[in-house]
N, C-alpha and C positions, 0 to 999 in steps of 0.2 A: 504493500500500500504506500510505500515511500517513493515519491517522484522528485524529491529535491535535487537529485543529481541530473535531471534533464536539462537544467541550465546551470552552468558553472559561472563563477564571477569572472569579469573581463580581466585577462592577463596579457592579451596580444592585440595588435591593431585590428585583427579580424573580429575580435569580440567587442570592440569599442564602438559599436553602432549606437548612437543616441536613441534610436527607435526601440532598443532593447531595454530602456530604462525601467519600464513598468514590469517587465519580466524579471529583472534582477530584484526589484523591490518586492515583488510577489514572493520570490524565493527567500529573501531575507526575512520577510514577515513571518513565514511559517517555520523558519529556523530558530528565530529568537523570540517570537510572539510580538515583535515590534521592529521598527527601523532605527537602530542605534545611530547616533550622530557620527560616529567614526565611519559607518557605512556610507552615510551621505557624503562625507568628505572624500572617501575613496572613489565613489561613483562620479563625483564632481570632477575629480582629476582624470579618471580613466575615460569618461565619456565626453569630456570638454563641455560640461554643463555647469551653470552656476548653482550654488547650494540653494539659493532662493527658488530657482526653478524646480529643483528636486523636492523641496519642502512643499511647494505648491501642488505638485503631482500627488504627493503623499496625502495632503489634506483633501484632495478631490475624491479619492476612492474610499468607500466606507470600510473595506477590509484591510486597509493600511493604517498603522498607528505609530505614533512617535513616543509612546510610553508603553511599558510592559503590560501585557494582558494576562500573563501567567502561564503555567504549564497547560492549563485547559482553558481555551477561549470558546465559550459556548454561546451560540446565537440561535434563539428560537425563531422560527418562521412567524412573521407577523401578518401573514395573509389572512383575509377574512375567512377563508375556508378552514384554516388552522384554528382560528378563533371558534368557529362553529363546532369543531371537534374537541374543544377543551384545552387549547394550548396555553391560554393565559392562566388557568388554574394550575396546570402542570408546572409552568414556569414559576409561579408563586410558591408552590410546594418545594421545588428544587432550591429556590433561593433561601427558603426557610431552613431546609435541611443543611445547606452549606453555610448558612449564616452570612449571606452576601446581600448587598443592595444592588438592584439591577443597574448595569452600566459602570459599576465601580469594582476594581480589582479587590479581592479579599485582603485583609491586612497582612496575611502571610505570603501574599503574592502568588498563590497557587492557582486561583481560578477567577474568571470573570464571566458573569451571566448577563446577556443582553438580548436584544431582538435584532432581526434583519428583515428586509423585505422578502417577498415570496421566494422560496428556494426551489420551485419547480417540482414539488412533491405533493401537490394538492390532492392527488388520487390516493395517497397513502400517508396522509398526515394524521396527527400533528407530527411535524418534522423539525429537526434542528441541525445545525452544523457544529461539530466539535473539531477545532483546529482545521476547519475547512472540509472535514469529512462529513458526509451526509448520514444522519441517523433518522430512520423512518418509524412510523407506527408507534409513536410514543404513547405510553399508558402509565398507570400508577406503578406497575411492577418494574417497568424499565427506568422510571425516574428513581425509584428506590435503589435499583441496582447501580445506576450511574452515580448516584450520591456516594455509595459505598466504594465504587471503583476510584472515584476522585479522592476520597478521604484516605484510601489505602495507597494512593499515588501509583496506581496501576497504569502502565503505558498504554496508549491508544491501541497499539498493535496487539495487545493482549486482551482487549475487550471482545465480547462474544461477536462472532461473525454475523449472526442474525440481526444484530442492531443496525448493521450497515447494508442490509439487503435492500436493493431497489429493483422492483419488478417492472417489466414493460407494461403489463396490464392492458394488453390489446383486446378490446371487446368486439370490434367489428372490422373486418378486412374487406377491401375492394381491390381493384386491379393494381394499385401501387404496392400495398402491403402483401399482396398474394403473388406478385411477380416472381418467376423462377428463372429469369435470365441470368446467365453466368457473369461473374465479374469480368470486366473489360469488354463485354459485348458492345457497349456504346463506343469505346475507342476503336474497335475493329470496324464498326459501321462508319466512323469518321474517316478512317484510313481507306476503306473500300469505296465510299461514296464521294469523299471530298468535303472540305469544310463549307463550301458554298451550298451544296445540296443539303447538308444536315442543318445548316442555319435556316434554309428555306423551309425545311420540315418543322422546325421549332416555331418559326413565324406563322406558318399555316395552321399549326395546332391550336393557336389562340392561347397558349400558356401565358398566364399572368403571374406576377410575383406572389408567392404564398405567405409573405410576411405581413400582409394587411393592406399595403398601398395599392397593389394590383397593377403595377406598371407592366406593359407587355415585355416579356423576357427577350424574345427575338429582336425586338426593336432596340432594347438596351444593349444587347450584344453587338448588333450591327453598328450602332453609334460608336461604341468603344473600338470596334475593329477598324472603323474608318478614320479614327483619330490618329494622326501621325505623331509618333513620339519614339524616343529611344527604347522605352520599355512599356509593357502592358502588364497589369496585375489582375489576379482573380482573388476575391475575398468571399469566404463563406461566413455569413453572419449567424453564429450560433449563440447569440447573447439574448435568448428568449426571456427577458425579464418581466414581461407583462404578467401581472398576477393572474393565476389560473391557467397559464399556458405551460405545457410540458411535453408536447409532441416531438420537438427536436431532441429532447433527452432520449426518447425511445428510438428515433431514427439513428442517432449516433451510437447507441448501444448495440443495435441489432442489424442496422443497414448501412454502416459506415462505408463499406466498400463501394456502394452505389452513390453515396455522397461524393466520395473522392473521384469516382468515374465521371460524375457530372462536372466537377471542378476541372478535371483534366480535359474533358470534352470542350468546355468553354475556353480553356487555354489554347487548345488546338485551333479553335475558330478565330479567336481574337489575336493570337500570336503572343501569348504570355509565357514567360519562362518561370514565373514564381507565383505561388498562391499562398494564402493564409487562411487558416481556420481560427476565427476569433471565438474562443470558448468561454462562456460565462464562468466566473469564479466559483459559483455554487456547484458547478459540475466538475469539481476537481477530481473526483473519483473516476471520471471517464478519460482523463488525460493519458494515463499510462497505457491502457488498452488501445487507445487511438494511435499513440506513437508506435505501438507494436504492429498495428495494421499498416501504417505508413511504411514501416521498414520492410514488412513482407511484400508490399507492392513494389518497393525498390528492388528487392531481391528477385521478383518475378518479371522485372522489366516494364512495370506499369507506371513507374515514376522514375525520374532521373533523365539521363541522356538517351536519345534515340528510342523513345517509347515504342514497344512492340516492333522494334527493328526499323522504324521509319526514321531515316536520317533527318536530323534537324528538329524532330519533335521532342524538345527538351522541356521538362516541367517538373517542379517539385513543390511540396507543401510543407509549411511550417505552422505549428500550433502556437498561438499567442493566447495567454490567459487574461481574462478580465479580472477586475478586483472589486466588484460590488458597485456598479453605477448603471442604473436603469437607462439613463440617457444614452448610453453607448449602444443601445439597440437601434438608434437613429444612424443612418449610414455615414453621414459626415462626421458625427461624433465618434463612431466606431473607428473611422480612418484616423482621426486625431489621436485616439487612444492607441491604435496600432503603431503610430509613429512615436509612442512613448510619452504622450502629452496628456494634459487634462482633456477630458472628453467634451469640449465646448463645441456645439454645433456650428458648422460653417455657414456663411451667407451664400446662398445660391441664386443665380448662376455665378460661376461655372459649376457644372455638375461633375460627379465622380467619373463619368464615362469619358471625360476629356481631361479633368484635373482632379485626380483622386489621390491614392496613396503615393507619397513622395512627389506630388503634383503631376503624376503620370496617369494616363487613361486606365481606369479601374472598373471592373464589373463587381458589384456587391449584390449578392443574392442570398436568400436564406436557405437553410438545410433542405426543406421540402422542395423548393424550386429546383435545386441542383439534381435531386433524385428524379423529379418529373422530367427534366430535360434529358437526362441519361436514358430514361425509358422511351421517350419520344424518338431518340436516335435509333433505338433498337427496333421499335414496333411501328413507328411512323405516325404522321399527323392524324390520319383518319382514325386510327385506333384510339388516340387520345380524345378526339372529338366525338367518339361514339357515345359518350356519356356526358352529362352536364346540361347546360343551357346554352343559348346562342351567344351570350356575353361571358359565360363562365364555363369553359370547357374543362373536362376531366373531373377529378375527385378532390375532396378536401379532407385533411386530417383535423379532427376536433379533440381537444382536451376537455373532458367533462368531469366536473367535480361538484361538491356541495351536497344538497339534499336529494340524493338518488341512491338506489340500491346497488348500482354497478358503475361506479366511477371508472374512468380510464380513457383509452384512446379508441376513437371511432372514426372509420373512414367511410364517407358517403359521396355519391355523385353530387355535384353542385345541383341545387334546386330542391334538396330535401327540406321538408318543413320542420320548424322547431317542434311542433306537436309530435311528429313522428320520432324525432330524436329523444324527446322526453319519454315517450312510450318505451323505446328500446332500452333506455338506461334505468328505467324503473323509478322515474320521478313522479311521485304521487302528490296531487293537490299543490302544484307549484303556483306561486303567485307572481313570480318574475324570473327571468333569466338575464344575467349580465353577460353580454356577448362581446368578445374581443378584449376582455380584461378591464382594468380600471379606466383605460382611455376609450373604451368602446361605448356601447349603448345599452340601456336598461329596457328590456322588452317585457311589458306586462302580459298577463294571461290572455287578455282580449286580442292580442296580436300574435298568438302562438301559431297561427296559420301562415305567417310570413316565412320566407324561404332563405336558406343560406346561399347567397350568390352575390356577386359584385353589384348587380343591378337592384338588389333588395337589401338583405342584411349581410354586409361585408365583415369578414373577420379574419384575423391572423390565425385563429384556431382555438379559442377558448370559450367555453360556456360554463358559467357558474350558476347553479340552480338554487333558488330560495323558496322554501315552502311557506305556507300561510302563517306558520307560527313565528317566522322570523320578523324582526323589526328591521325594515329596509334602511332606516336611518343609521343603524349600526354599520351597514355596508358603506353608506355615504361617508360616515365619520372615518372609517378605516381608510378609504380611498383618499380623503382629504389629507389625512396624516401622511399617507404614502407619497403624495405628490409634493408636499412640502419637503419631505426628507430627500426625495430624488431630484428635485430641481437643481440644475447646475448653477443657478444664481446669476446667470449672465444678464438676463433682461428683466426690467422692472415689472412688466405685466405678470410674468410667471412668478418671480421671486416674491413680490409684495402681494400681488393678487391672490396667489395660492395661500399665503399666510392669513390674509384677511378672510378668505373663504373658510379656512380651517377654524378660525376663531368664531365665525358666525355659525358654522355647523355645530360647534361645541356649545354655543350660546343657546341654540335651539334645543340641543340634546339635553341641556341642563334645565330647560324650562324657563329661561329668562328672555326669550325673544318675542318680538312683536311683528306686525305686518311690515313695518318699515325695514326690518332686518331681512325679510324675505325678498323685498324689492332690491335691496342692496346686493344680496347674493346673486340675483339675476343680472343686475347691471355689471357687477364685477366679472361674472362668468362670461358675459358677452364681450366685455373688453378684452379678457384673456384670449378668447377665440380669435379676435380680429387683430390684436396688436402684439402677440407673443412672437419671439424670434424663431421658434421652431415648433415642431408638432407636439412636443410634450406640453408646452404652455397652452397651445391651441386646443388641446383635448383634455387638459387637466380638470376643467370645469364640467365636463360631460356628465359625471354622476350627479352633480348638484342640479344642473339644468334639466336633465332628463327626469329626475324624480320630482322636482318642483312641478313639472308639467304633467307627469303620468301618475305620480303618487302624492298629490298635494296633502292628503290626509295625514301622512307621517309628520308633516310640519304643522299643519293646522291644529292637530290635537295637543301639541305641546306649547302653543302660544299662550303666554301669560296674559297678554292684553293686546289691544290693537295699536297702542301707542309705541313709545320708545323707552327702553331701559338700558343703561350702560351695561356692558358685559362684565365690567369690573365690580366685584362685590365688596364694598368698603367694610361692611360689618364682618364678613368672613376674614378680611385682611387683618382685622384687629384681634383675631383669635390668639396669636402668639402673645400679644400684650396681656390678654386676659389670663392666659396660662401662667405667665410670669408673676402677675400680681395676685393670682388666686381668686380673682373676681369673676362672677358669672351672674351678677344681679342685673335687673333691667337697665340700670343706669350705665352699665358697661357695654351696652349694645346700641348701635346706631338705629334710629327709627323706633325705639321702644320707649314708651312713656314711663317716666320715673315716678 
């Protein structure tokens, strides 16, 4: 389970690439539980970067720290679906057993317990990370055992293997997950047919990006191919940080060969020599097996020089780890991170297809898109278009979690109704489905006949189910917290607007809001949609705006009055003073007659 040796510290000019900064920091973090100042000085010298630049990068990524976290750094998943399965109660119990305050290292320096955003384990939560390793299906028994393992100072490598078991949990397969074509069939098709013919097949298939935006894949590849430059690059976006999404986890675990086939296929078409798989930090456990698959492909002549014996077909893939930044799922932020920088979204145009990684033409597609492209090369455009709709050809992988009997991965032809999906997964008496994660849309029961398709309900691949016993405002509150935590802070509409929305949601939740506050929430949300720098800010208000429109009762029933009341509770703020003086009489309270 140890992968620390996959990146060694820079000792030669070849290792001194500034773009490797994040990879070195990632390695140091999990070696020491923080980034020591002497490491910053060393990297500054070897990579020719200023120390302030390096500190800025450390501060941007939530998995990197400048103070020690201890032998055990525990992060409970803070996704709403983890909350629904009892994560908060389990975390509180572990903190009590270990004698720690959330977010603060214990006095003896052994352990820190905190939260992190969705870990991609919504179908087998509650989940947490321990030193970056995924622990699934938490319950009281596992919490008791983990407490004892920590107190006995038992090394992670000696913890029970079943704690770290992650299942694919595939519930429904269609032609993508059922395909039995051999590894490298797509590359053989490329060599036999030629890059122009295969690109035409991908364009004719109607394949659109499976990450959510839905841009036409063939068009993106052609734009990149036509861009004149010294180098071209292929980047696979495996940073599926959207809460509720975990399909790429499954594809990388069991279908990685076809992912790499798709990347190599793209490289052969656009003329790239180098590719990168950007793997989210929460999927640390996948890194070593993926490295082994890459090496096997090199040994078999499927990566490296003269692939499958074709002279000049040279291409290799490098894995880069993310370090806990939702914003890096956005393609320009991902490229910035890939270059070893803070993941601040770029202003566009220019677009990555002309000015991407290292300012060179770059194709960025997600995991599912590359597999789909590989299978189109093997089976042809008509095969792909045989299912789906006119605007949405092929199938879609869905990550389904929440209030259903059978959470997991489902593959459907585009055009399937939400009602049919809920029936298949055993969702009884659902009041709403959150589609496409926190940044997506909230679909109420009266709209369950709507269909999954780019022309109707578009999604990168997640559905979270909420039954009628759930308070939908809990979901809104969770998402509001999430977006404040994950904002890069670059632009005012997202940075300030998100915080204001969070405060107003909390005000409603605590029963202190009025009609004025609801109008403010709507105004702020609309401003964020139109003025934010990137897609995160533009979509961060979606849960608030959707529920204000479709579930007004969750707000109205909590309104204290129709006027205005400050969110700050002056009487509550005086509680410390009352505790110090030992007074609790009416005269010690604001607004109480003496």
